[in-house]
MMTF fields as JSON, N, C-alpha, C and O atoms, coordinates in Angstrom:
{
  "mmtfVersion": "1.0.0",
  "mmtfProducer": "UNKNOWN",
  "numBonds": 447,
  "numAtoms": 448,
  "numGroups": 112,
  "numChains": 1,
  "numModels": 1,
  "chainsPerModel": [1],
  "groupsPerChain": [112],
  "chainIdList": ["A"],
  "bondAtomList": [4, 2, 8, 6, 12, 10, 16, 14, 20, 18, 24, 22, 28, 26, 32, 30, 36, 34, 40, 38, 44, 42, 48, 46, 52, 50, 56, 54, 60, 58, 64, 62, 68, 66, 72, 70, 76, 74, 80, 78, 84, 82, 88, 86, 92, 90, 96, 94, 100, 98, 104, 102, 108, 106, 112, 110, 116, 114, 120, 118, 124, 122, 128, 126, 132, 130, 136, 134, 140, 138, 144, 142, 148, 146, 152, 150, 156, 154, 160, 158, 164, 162, 168, 166, 172, 170, 176, 174, 180, 178, 184, 182, 188, 186, 192, 190, 196, 194, 200, 198, 204, 202, 208, 206, 212, 210, 216, 214, 220, 218, 224, 222, 228, 226, 232, 230, 236, 234, 240, 238, 244, 242, 248, 246, 252, 250, 256, 254, 260, 258, 264, 262, 268, 266, 272, 270, 276, 274, 280, 278, 284, 282, 288, 286, 292, 290, 296, 294, 300, 298, 304, 302, 308, 306, 312, 310, 316, 314, 320, 318, 324, 322, 328, 326, 332, 330, 336, 334, 340, 338, 344, 342, 348, 346, 352, 350, 356, 354, 360, 358, 364, 362, 368, 366, 372, 370, 376, 374, 380, 378, 384, 382, 388, 386, 392, 390, 396, 394, 400, 398, 404, 402, 408, 406, 412, 410, 416, 414, 420, 418, 424, 422, 428, 426, 432, 430, 436, 434, 440, 438, 444, 442],
  "bondOrderList": [1, 1, 1, 1, 1, 1, 1, 1, 1, 1, 1, 1, 1, 1, 1, 1, 1, 1, 1, 1, 1, 1, 1, 1, 1, 1, 1, 1, 1, 1, 1, 1, 1, 1, 1, 1, 1, 1, 1, 1, 1, 1, 1, 1, 1, 1, 1, 1, 1, 1, 1, 1, 1, 1, 1, 1, 1, 1, 1, 1, 1, 1, 1, 1, 1, 1, 1, 1, 1, 1, 1, 1, 1, 1, 1, 1, 1, 1, 1, 1, 1, 1, 1, 1, 1, 1, 1, 1, 1, 1, 1, 1, 1, 1, 1, 1, 1, 1, 1, 1, 1, 1, 1, 1, 1, 1, 1, 1, 1, 1, 1],
  "groupList": [{"groupName": "MET", "atomNameList": ["N", "CA", "C", "O"], "elementList": ["N", "C", "C", "O"], "formalChargeList": [0, 0, 0, 0], "bondAtomList": [1, 0, 2, 1, 3, 2], "bondOrderList": [1, 1, 2], "singleLetterCode": "M", "chemCompType": "L-PEPTIDE LINKING"}, {"groupName": "THR", "atomNameList": ["N", "CA", "C", "O"], "elementList": ["N", "C", "C", "O"], "formalChargeList": [0, 0, 0, 0], "bondAtomList": [1, 0, 2, 1, 3, 2], "bondOrderList": [1, 1, 2], "singleLetterCode": "T", "chemCompType": "L-PEPTIDE LINKING"}, {"groupName": "SER", "atomNameList": ["N", "CA", "C", "O"], "elementList": ["N", "C", "C", "O"], "formalChargeList": [0, 0, 0, 0], "bondAtomList": [1, 0, 2, 1, 3, 2], "bondOrderList": [1, 1, 2], "singleLetterCode": "S", "chemCompType": "L-PEPTIDE LINKING"}, {"groupName": "GLY", "atomNameList": ["N", "CA", "C", "O"], "elementList": ["N", "C", "C", "O"], "formalChargeList": [0, 0, 0, 0], "bondAtomList": [1, 0, 2, 1, 3, 2], "bondOrderList": [1, 1, 2], "singleLetterCode": "G", "chemCompType": "PEPTIDE LINKING"}, {"groupName": "ARG", "atomNameList": ["N", "CA", "C", "O"], "elementList": ["N", "C", "C", "O"], "formalChargeList": [0, 0, 0, 0], "bondAtomList": [1, 0, 2, 1, 3, 2], "bondOrderList": [1, 1, 2], "singleLetterCode": "R", "chemCompType": "L-PEPTIDE LINKING"}, {"groupName": "LEU", "atomNameList": ["N", "CA", "C", "O"], "elementList": ["N", "C", "C", "O"], "formalChargeList": [0, 0, 0, 0], "bondAtomList": [1, 0, 2, 1, 3, 2], "bondOrderList": [1, 1, 2], "singleLetterCode": "L", "chemCompType": "L-PEPTIDE LINKING"}, {"groupName": "ALA", "atomNameList": ["N", "CA", "C", "O"], "elementList": ["N", "C", "C", "O"], "formalChargeList": [0, 0, 0, 0], "bondAtomList": [1, 0, 2, 1, 3, 2], "bondOrderList": [1, 1, 2], "singleLetterCode": "A", "chemCompType": "L-PEPTIDE LINKING"}, {"groupName": "PHE", "atomNameList": ["N", "CA", "C", "O"], "elementList": ["N", "C", "C", "O"], "formalChargeList": [0, 0, 0, 0], "bondAtomList": [1, 0, 2, 1, 3, 2], "bondOrderList": [1, 1, 2], "singleLetterCode": "F", "chemCompType": "L-PEPTIDE LINKING"}, {"groupName": "TRP", "atomNameList": ["N", "CA", "C", "O"], "elementList": ["N", "C", "C", "O"], "formalChargeList": [0, 0, 0, 0], "bondAtomList": [1, 0, 2, 1, 3, 2], "bondOrderList": [1, 1, 2], "singleLetterCode": "W", "chemCompType": "L-PEPTIDE LINKING"}, {"groupName": "PRO", "atomNameList": ["N", "CA", "C", "O"], "elementList": ["N", "C", "C", "O"], "formalChargeList": [0, 0, 0, 0], "bondAtomList": [1, 0, 2, 1, 3, 2], "bondOrderList": [1, 1, 2], "singleLetterCode": "P", "chemCompType": "L-PEPTIDE LINKING"}, {"groupName": "TYR", "atomNameList": ["N", "CA", "C", "O"], "elementList": ["N", "C", "C", "O"], "formalChargeList": [0, 0, 0, 0], "bondAtomList": [1, 0, 2, 1, 3, 2], "bondOrderList": [1, 1, 2], "singleLetterCode": "Y", "chemCompType": "L-PEPTIDE LINKING"}, {"groupName": "ILE", "atomNameList": ["N", "CA", "C", "O"], "elementList": ["N", "C", "C", "O"], "formalChargeList": [0, 0, 0, 0], "bondAtomList": [1, 0, 2, 1, 3, 2], "bondOrderList": [1, 1, 2], "singleLetterCode": "I", "chemCompType": "L-PEPTIDE LINKING"}, {"groupName": "LYS", "atomNameList": ["N", "CA", "C", "O"], "elementList": ["N", "C", "C", "O"], "formalChargeList": [0, 0, 0, 0], "bondAtomList": [1, 0, 2, 1, 3, 2], "bondOrderList": [1, 1, 2], "singleLetterCode": "K", "chemCompType": "L-PEPTIDE LINKING"}, {"groupName": "ASP", "atomNameList": ["N", "CA", "C", "O"], "elementList": ["N", "C", "C", "O"], "formalChargeList": [0, 0, 0, 0], "bondAtomList": [1, 0, 2, 1, 3, 2], "bondOrderList": [1, 1, 2], "singleLetterCode": "D", "chemCompType": "L-PEPTIDE LINKING"}, {"groupName": "GLU", "atomNameList": ["N", "CA", "C", "O"], "elementList": ["N", "C", "C", "O"], "formalChargeList": [0, 0, 0, 0], "bondAtomList": [1, 0, 2, 1, 3, 2], "bondOrderList": [1, 1, 2], "singleLetterCode": "E", "chemCompType": "L-PEPTIDE LINKING"}, {"groupName": "VAL", "atomNameList": ["N", "CA", "C", "O"], "elementList": ["N", "C", "C", "O"], "formalChargeList": [0, 0, 0, 0], "bondAtomList": [1, 0, 2, 1, 3, 2], "bondOrderList": [1, 1, 2], "singleLetterCode": "V", "chemCompType": "L-PEPTIDE LINKING"}, {"groupName": "HIS", "atomNameList": ["N", "CA", "C", "O"], "elementList": ["N", "C", "C", "O"], "formalChargeList": [0, 0, 0, 0], "bondAtomList": [1, 0, 2, 1, 3, 2], "bondOrderList": [1, 1, 2], "singleLetterCode": "H", "chemCompType": "L-PEPTIDE LINKING"}, {"groupName": "GLN", "atomNameList": ["N", "CA", "C", "O"], "elementList": ["N", "C", "C", "O"], "formalChargeList": [0, 0, 0, 0], "bondAtomList": [1, 0, 2, 1, 3, 2], "bondOrderList": [1, 1, 2], "singleLetterCode": "Q", "chemCompType": "L-PEPTIDE LINKING"}, {"groupName": "CYS", "atomNameList": ["N", "CA", "C", "O"], "elementList": ["N", "C", "C", "O"], "formalChargeList": [0, 0, 0, 0], "bondAtomList": [1, 0, 2, 1, 3, 2], "bondOrderList": [1, 1, 2], "singleLetterCode": "C", "chemCompType": "L-PEPTIDE LINKING"}, {"groupName": "ASN", "atomNameList": ["N", "CA", "C", "O"], "elementList": ["N", "C", "C", "O"], "formalChargeList": [0, 0, 0, 0], "bondAtomList": [1, 0, 2, 1, 3, 2], "bondOrderList": [1, 1, 2], "singleLetterCode": "N", "chemCompType": "L-PEPTIDE LINKING"}],
  "groupTypeList": [0, 1, 2, 3, 4, 5, 3, 6, 7, 7, 3, 5, 2, 6, 8, 0, 9, 10, 11, 12, 13, 6, 12, 14, 6, 15, 1, 1, 13, 9, 9, 14, 15, 16, 17, 6, 4, 0, 4, 2, 5, 11, 2, 1, 18, 1, 16, 11, 5, 12, 11, 14, 9, 7, 1, 9, 15, 1, 13, 11, 14, 14, 2, 15, 1, 13, 5, 9, 15, 10, 5, 3, 16, 3, 11, 13, 13, 15, 5, 11, 19, 11, 2, 19, 18, 16, 13, 5, 2, 15, 1, 7, 17, 17, 11, 3, 2, 1, 5, 14, 15, 16, 14, 10, 15, 3, 6, 17, 4, 14, 3, 16],
  "groupIdList": [1, 2, 3, 4, 5, 6, 7, 8, 9, 10, 11, 12, 13, 14, 15, 16, 17, 18, 19, 20, 21, 22, 23, 24, 25, 26, 27, 28, 29, 30, 31, 32, 33, 34, 35, 36, 37, 38, 39, 40, 41, 42, 43, 44, 45, 46, 47, 48, 49, 50, 51, 52, 53, 54, 55, 56, 57, 58, 59, 60, 61, 62, 63, 64, 65, 66, 67, 68, 69, 70, 71, 72, 73, 74, 75, 76, 77, 78, 79, 80, 81, 82, 83, 84, 85, 86, 87, 88, 89, 90, 91, 92, 93, 94, 95, 96, 97, 98, 99, 100, 101, 102, 103, 104, 105, 106, 107, 108, 109, 110, 111, 112],
  "secStructList": [7, 7, 7, 1, 7, 7, 7, 7, 3, 3, 7, 1, 1, 7, 7, 7, 6, 6, 6, 6, 6, 6, 6, 6, 1, 1, 1, 7, 7, 7, 2, 2, 2, 2, 2, 2, 2, 2, 2, 2, 2, 2, 2, 2, 2, 2, 2, 2, 6, 6, 7, 7, 7, 7, 1, 7, 2, 2, 2, 2, 2, 2, 2, 2, 6, 6, 7, 7, 3, 3, 3, 3, 3, 3, 1, 1, 7, 1, 1, 1, 7, 2, 2, 2, 2, 2, 2, 2, 2, 2, 2, 6, 6, 6, 6, 6, 7, 7, 7, 3, 3, 3, 3, 3, 7, 1, 7, 4, 4, 4, 4, 7],
  "xCoordList": [93.529, 94.036, 95.248, 95.538, 96.539, 98.078, 98.436, 97.718, 99.223, 99.384, 100.894, 101.294, 102.027, 102.426, 102.444, 101.344, 103.488, 103.669, 103.636, 103.952, 103.304, 103.885, 105.244, 105.841, 105.977, 107.057, 107.879, 109.09, 107.046, 107.991, 106.707, 105.643, 106.658, 106.117, 106.582, 107.477, 106.651, 107.221, 106.084, 104.934, 106.439, 105.525, 106.401, 107.547, 105.495, 106.071, 105.043, 103.888, 105.452, 104.72, 104.037, 102.848, 104.679, 104.166, 103.026, 103.136, 102.079, 100.735, 100.031, 99.893, 99.376, 98.516, 97.597, 98.008, 96.04, 94.821, 94.373, 93.861, 94.866, 94.705, 95.731, 95.536, 96.96, 97.87, 97.486, 98.583, 96.979, 96.47, 96.256, 96.697, 95.456, 94.8, 96.365, 96.832, 97.232, 97.742, 99.624, 100.218, 100.052, 100.992, 99.497, 99.41, 98.69, 98.339, 98.486, 98.432, 98.632, 98.443, 99.401, 99.577, 100.474, 102.5, 102.757, 103.651, 102.428, 102.635, 103.418, 103.076, 104.48, 105.041, 103.98, 104.594, 102.783, 101.631, 102.39, 103.427, 101.64, 102.093, 101.387, 100.463, 102.273, 101.662, 100.538, 100.402, 99.364, 97.551, 96.657, 95.82, 98.105, 97.308, 97.28, 96.318, 99.317, 99.224, 98.822, 98.635, 98.709, 97.742, 96.399, 96.007, 95.721, 94.144, 94.133, 93.455, 94.598, 95.496, 95.896, 95.227, 96.706, 96.749, 95.889, 96.317, 94.652, 93.32, 92.748, 92.057, 93.016, 91.405, 92.49, 92.041, 93.785, 94.041, 93.89, 93.408, 94.111, 93.746, 92.409, 92.176, 90.836, 89.663, 89.532, 88.949, 90.385, 90.11, 90.415, 89.831, 91.374, 92.216, 91.024, 90.79, 90.621, 89.95, 88.439, 87.568, 88.081, 86.777, 86.909, 85.836, 87.722, 88.222, 88.319, 87.902, 89.05, 89.361, 88.014, 87.918, 87.056, 85.602, 85.734, 85.008, 87.006, 86.933, 87.1, 87.544, 86.652, 86.951, 88.37, 89.423, 88.235, 89.482, 89.593, 89.25, 90.362, 90.605, 91.49, 91.62, 92.564, 93.97, 93.638, 93.718, 93.306, 93.478, 94.448, 95.332, 94.358, 94.986, 96.084, 96.859, 96.116, 97.541, 98.778, 99.806, 98.266, 98.726, 99.226, 100.335, 98.14, 98.666, 99.348, 100.268, 99.983, 100.495, 101.443, 102.059, 102.027, 103.369, 103.769, 104.931, 102.697, 103.598, 104.363, 105.566, 103.808, 103.9, 105.671, 106.617, 105.711, 106.949, 107.945, 108.232, 108.602, 110.442, 110.026, 110.715, 109.014, 108.777, 109.363, 108.859, 110.49, 110.995, 109.758, 108.955, 110.273, 109.516, 110.258, 111.161, 110.393, 110.62, 109.696, 108.856, 109.988, 109.297, 110.168, 111.294, 109.761, 110.526, 109.513, 108.354, 109.961, 108.735, 109.686, 110.74, 109.226, 110.113, 109.799, 108.788, 110.657, 110.502, 110.218, 110.185, 110.023, 109.301, 107.695, 106.896, 107.671, 105.928, 104.741, 104.848, 104.08, 102.813, 101.938, 101.317, 101.781, 100.114, 100.332, 99.438, 101.397, 101.504, 102.342, 103.451, 102.139, 103.434, 104.78, 104.468, 106.185, 106.744, 106.986, 107.82, 106.332, 105.863, 105.334, 105.736, 103.932, 103.358, 104.796, 105.1, 104.992, 106.659, 107.144, 107.545, 107.211, 108.742, 106.955, 106.887, 106.322, 105.071, 104.953, 104.837, 105.023, 105.036, 106.018, 105.874, 107.266, 108.442, 108.711, 109.584, 107.959, 107.875, 107.181, 107.57, 105.899, 105.573, 105.357, 104.685, 106.287, 106.809, 108.431, 108.988, 108.786, 109.959, 109.84, 110.674, 108.329, 107.719, 107.071, 106.638, 106.762, 106.162, 107.211, 106.909, 108.468, 109.402, 109.725, 110.303, 109.63, 109.489, 111.144, 111.733, 111.718, 112.67, 113.219, 113.347, 113.484, 112.662, 113.55, 114.17, 113.612, 114.66, 113.399, 112.302, 114.068, 113.59, 114.678, 115.633, 113.512, 114.651, 113.264, 112.123, 114.612, 114.013, 114.593, 115.819, 113.851, 114.378, 113.683, 112.563, 114.918, 114.587, 114.728, 115.393, 114.226, 114.45, 113.119, 113.136, 112.239, 111.525, 110.353, 110.177, 109.78, 109.135, 108.083, 107.879, 107.06, 105.612, 105.772, 104.747, 106.305, 106.201, 106.172, 105.682, 106.997, 107.543, 107.02, 107.629, 105.957, 104.877, 105.642, 105.15],
  "yCoordList": [99.919, 100.559, 100.585, 100.86, 100.22, 100.446, 101.824, 102.066, 102.583, 103.752, 103.719, 102.708, 104.154, 104.848, 104.657, 105.009, 104.115, 104.523, 102.9, 102.073, 102.571, 101.444, 101.306, 102.334, 100.058, 100.178, 99.513, 99.6, 98.978, 98.301, 98.161, 97.829, 98.253, 97.349, 96.573, 97.15, 95.117, 94.402, 93.545, 93.188, 93.427, 93.481, 92.335, 92.3, 90.86, 89.948, 89.749, 90.167, 89.195, 89.987, 91.249, 91.289, 92.096, 93.799, 93.669, 93.009, 94.281, 94.362, 94.971, 94.59, 96.151, 96.892, 97.766, 98.519, 97.346, 97.074, 98.546, 98.716, 99.602, 100.742, 101.445, 102.657, 101.086, 101.789, 102.853, 103.08, 103.199, 104.143, 105.212, 106.255, 105.174, 106.414, 106.353, 107.41, 105.899, 105.735, 106.587, 107.425, 106.346, 107.086, 108.04, 107.77, 108.782, 110.541, 110.96, 112.171, 110.293, 110.936, 110.953, 111.652, 110.743, 111.046, 112.113, 112.935, 112.177, 113.264, 114.661, 115.311, 114.851, 116.093, 117.306, 118.322, 117.525, 118.744, 119.632, 119.355, 121.319, 122.283, 121.224, 120.415, 121.632, 121.066, 120.764, 119.566, 121.615, 121.631, 119.988, 119.132, 120.678, 119.702, 118.259, 117.578, 117.976, 116.771, 116.468, 115.269, 117.103, 116.526, 115.998, 114.931, 116.799, 116.823, 115.474, 114.604, 115.141, 113.434, 112.647, 111.615, 112.745, 112.223, 111.694, 110.823, 112.323, 112.295, 111.321, 110.319, 111.634, 110.625, 108.983, 107.845, 109.309, 107.583, 107.28, 106.173, 107.809, 107.142, 107.192, 106.398, 107.945, 107.506, 106.15, 105.212, 106.132, 105.089, 103.707, 102.692, 103.71, 102.232, 101.758, 100.57, 102.528, 102.394, 102.482, 102.262, 102.678, 102.044, 100.615, 100.013, 100.066, 99.373, 98.441, 97.35, 98.73, 97.689, 97.267, 96.232, 98.347, 98.012, 98.164, 97.414, 99.502, 99.994, 101.317, 101.809, 102.095, 102.923, 103.607, 102.97, 105.551, 105.038, 106.205, 107.34, 104.908, 106.059, 106.397, 106.241, 107.217, 107.421, 108.938, 109.06, 109.768, 111.278, 111.076, 110.244, 111.964, 111.744, 112.383, 112.169, 113.675, 113.774, 113.059, 113.04, 112.414, 111.452, 110.386, 109.867, 110.04, 108.187, 109.169, 108.381, 110.734, 111.065, 110.718, 109.787, 111.387, 111.457, 110.323, 109.925, 109.642, 107.827, 107.359, 107.17, 107.297, 106.634, 107.069, 106.283, 108.881, 108.98, 108.617, 108.761, 108.222, 107.638, 106.036, 105.321, 105.679, 104.327, 102.973, 102.412, 102.331, 101.405, 99.981, 99.249, 100.172, 98.989, 97.964, 98.661, 96.902, 95.853, 95.161, 94.292, 95.676, 94.67, 93.623, 93.826, 92.515, 91.365, 91.059, 91.448, 90.257, 89.796, 89.028, 89.467, 87.868, 87.045, 87.588, 88.248, 87.301, 88.119, 87.37, 87.856, 85.845, 84.773, 84.461, 83.554, 85.862, 85.682, 85.475, 86.369, 84.87, 84.66, 85.48, 86.273, 85.365, 85.832, 87.432, 88.117, 88.089, 88.987, 89.441, 88.912, 90.622, 91.494, 91.684, 91.852, 91.784, 92.504, 93.584, 94.116, 94.324, 96.018, 96.645, 97.644, 95.572, 96.076, 96.611, 97.465, 95.58, 96.203, 97.053, 98.145, 96.954, 98.983, 100.056, 101.188, 99.565, 100.75, 100.957, 102.052, 99.841, 100.221, 101.205, 102.406, 100.359, 101.146, 102.336, 102.929, 103.206, 104.194, 105.044, 106.105, 104.407, 105.516, 105.285, 105.872, 104.137, 104.694, 105.141, 105.156, 105.352, 106.28, 107.944, 108.802, 108.122, 109.961, 109.967, 111.091, 109.017, 109.517, 109.63, 109.842, 109.352, 109.304, 108.238, 108.67, 107.174, 105.627, 105.447, 106.295, 104.559, 104.409, 102.907, 101.993, 102.717, 101.179, 100.619, 101.088, 98.926, 97.997, 97.19, 96.905, 96.826, 96.055, 95.185, 95.424, 93.656, 92.831, 91.66, 91.199, 91.777, 90.92, 89.689, 89.611, 88.609, 86.971, 86.103, 85.884, 85.837, 85.139, 82.998, 82.279, 82.776, 81.227, 79.999, 78.84, 81.241, 80.623, 79.036, 78.563, 78.741, 77.612, 78.203, 79.365, 77.358, 77.703, 78.506, 79.156, 79.061, 80.233, 81.442, 82.307, 81.721, 82.886, 82.56, 82.688, 82.111, 82.357, 81.57, 81.573],
  "zCoordList": [141.933, 140.676, 141.006, 142.17, 139.767, 140.419, 139.696, 138.726, 139.934, 139.122, 138.475, 139.051, 137.646, 137.343, 135.834, 135.407, 134.542, 133.39, 133.007, 133.863, 131.904, 131.031, 130.747, 130.425, 130.807, 131.117, 129.549, 129.347, 128.749, 127.408, 126.14, 126.662, 125.381, 124.097, 123.575, 122.956, 123.249, 123.414, 121.823, 122.083, 120.911, 118.911, 118.781, 119.23, 117.791, 117.274, 116.125, 116.211, 115.22, 114.269, 113.909, 113.594, 113.953, 114.568, 113.492, 112.459, 113.815, 113.134, 113.9, 115.062, 113.375, 114.346, 113.214, 112.331, 113.606, 112.687, 111.845, 110.739, 113.026, 112.844, 112.299, 112.389, 111.659, 111.362, 109.983, 109.474, 109.605, 109.1, 109.631, 109.149, 110.856, 111.494, 112.362, 111.937, 113.11, 113.833, 112.829, 113.507, 111.84, 110.802, 110.007, 108.809, 110.378, 110.2, 111.647, 111.859, 112.492, 114.126, 114.072, 115.07, 113.678, 114.479, 112.738, 112.941, 111.869, 111.283, 111.946, 112.934, 111.117, 111.646, 111.735, 112.06, 111.583, 111.742, 112.371, 112.973, 112.197, 113.978, 115.179, 115.093, 116.323, 117.255, 117.63, 117.88, 117.815, 117.653, 117.034, 117.32, 115.533, 114.555, 115.39, 115.745, 115.637, 115.625, 117.349, 117.554, 118.236, 119.152, 118.978, 119.449, 118.28, 118.231, 117.329, 117.875, 116.319, 115.839, 116.849, 116.917, 117.629, 118.665, 119.959, 120.716, 120.105, 120.689, 119.44, 119.621, 118.643, 117.909, 117.743, 117.872, 117.471, 117.665, 119.334, 119.574, 120.088, 121.507, 121.671, 122.582, 121.099, 121.055, 120.49, 121.033, 118.863, 117.965, 118.577, 118.196, 119.561, 119.656, 121.305, 121.526, 121.949, 123.103, 122.434, 123.275, 121.481, 120.741, 119.989, 120.018, 119.466, 119.174, 119.721, 119.333, 121.022, 121.96, 122.981, 123.641, 122.898, 123.526, 124.821, 125.474, 125.955, 127.038, 126.842, 125.805, 128.103, 128.53, 128.691, 128.671, 128.919, 128.507, 130.059, 130.389, 130.673, 132.24, 132.993, 134.207, 131.704, 132.049, 130.903, 129.681, 131.853, 130.69, 129.865, 130.064, 128.668, 127.267, 126.939, 126.006, 128.269, 128.547, 128.557, 127.881, 129.67, 130.333, 129.664, 129.782, 128.807, 127.646, 127.086, 126.869, 126.398, 125.385, 125.932, 125.414, 127.358, 127.777, 128.065, 127.985, 128.47, 128.712, 127.345, 127.161, 126.895, 124.635, 124.73, 124.787, 124.722, 125.029, 125.268, 126.456, 124.733, 125.195, 125.53, 126.258, 124.997, 125.505, 125.1, 124.127, 125.822, 124.996, 124.319, 124.898, 122.493, 122.365, 121.478, 121.013, 121.041, 120.644, 119.497, 119.729, 118.279, 116.707, 116.92, 117.376, 116.635, 116.008, 114.96, 115.103, 113.719, 112.685, 111.867, 111.407, 111.732, 110.269, 108.973, 108.73, 108.19, 107.307, 105.695, 104.565, 106.263, 105.672, 106.118, 105.884, 106.975, 107.445, 106.164, 105.324, 105.985, 104.912, 105.396, 104.688, 106.802, 107.066, 107.187, 106.69, 107.781, 108.477, 107.506, 107.571, 106.196, 105.846, 106.395, 107.574, 106.366, 106.634, 106.474, 107.206, 105.434, 105.704, 106.85, 107.446, 107.168, 107.981, 109.856, 110.688, 109.461, 111.318, 110.111, 110.514, 109.161, 109.142, 109.522, 110.001, 109.285, 108.498, 110.912, 111.463, 111.541, 113.069, 113.318, 113.548, 113.22, 113.862, 113.425, 114.059, 112.009, 111.636, 112.405, 112.894, 112.506, 113.832, 115.61, 116.458, 115.636, 117.083, 117.34, 118.438, 116.569, 116.042, 115.812, 116.1, 115.105, 115.302, 116.401, 116.653, 117.335, 118.395, 120.127, 121.302, 119.387, 119.916, 120.715, 121.712, 120.736, 121.45, 121.228, 120.559, 121.686, 121.956, 121.367, 122.181, 120.186, 119.419, 118.675, 117.721, 119.456, 118.795, 118.015, 118.495, 116.232, 115.598, 114.447, 113.707, 115.016, 114.306, 113.114, 113.082, 112.345, 111.429, 111.521, 111.447, 111.685, 111.752, 110.304, 109.843, 110.008, 108.982, 108.931, 109.677, 108.287, 108.108, 109.619, 110.031, 109.862, 110.977, 110.128, 109.005, 111.77, 111.02, 110.721, 111.074, 109.875, 109.892, 108.99, 109.191, 108.026, 107.021, 107.294, 106.568, 108.984, 109.836, 110.717, 111.779, 110.739, 112.303, 113.546, 114.675]
}
């Protein structure tokens, strides 16, 4: 097993299957409510992925703070609406990630 933290997150056609849970988890509620929601989000993610968390939740919370994030999305994408990218970018901003978002025009195959 290696140690360290995730270096960056790179997302294309930015879509997250549990964005509603993520948006609720990163609201500006009091810290104790925010922490409980983040823990719930992490639990939801590991459950969806059918994996056991091997890192303590507090370590995960620390590793996403200041995480460099790049999201790219075609505005012509008919499969995944650009609003998904907007929702995801707000979520990353609210957890303190360093965010770069690019919207692309005129991609082949209906934005994909």
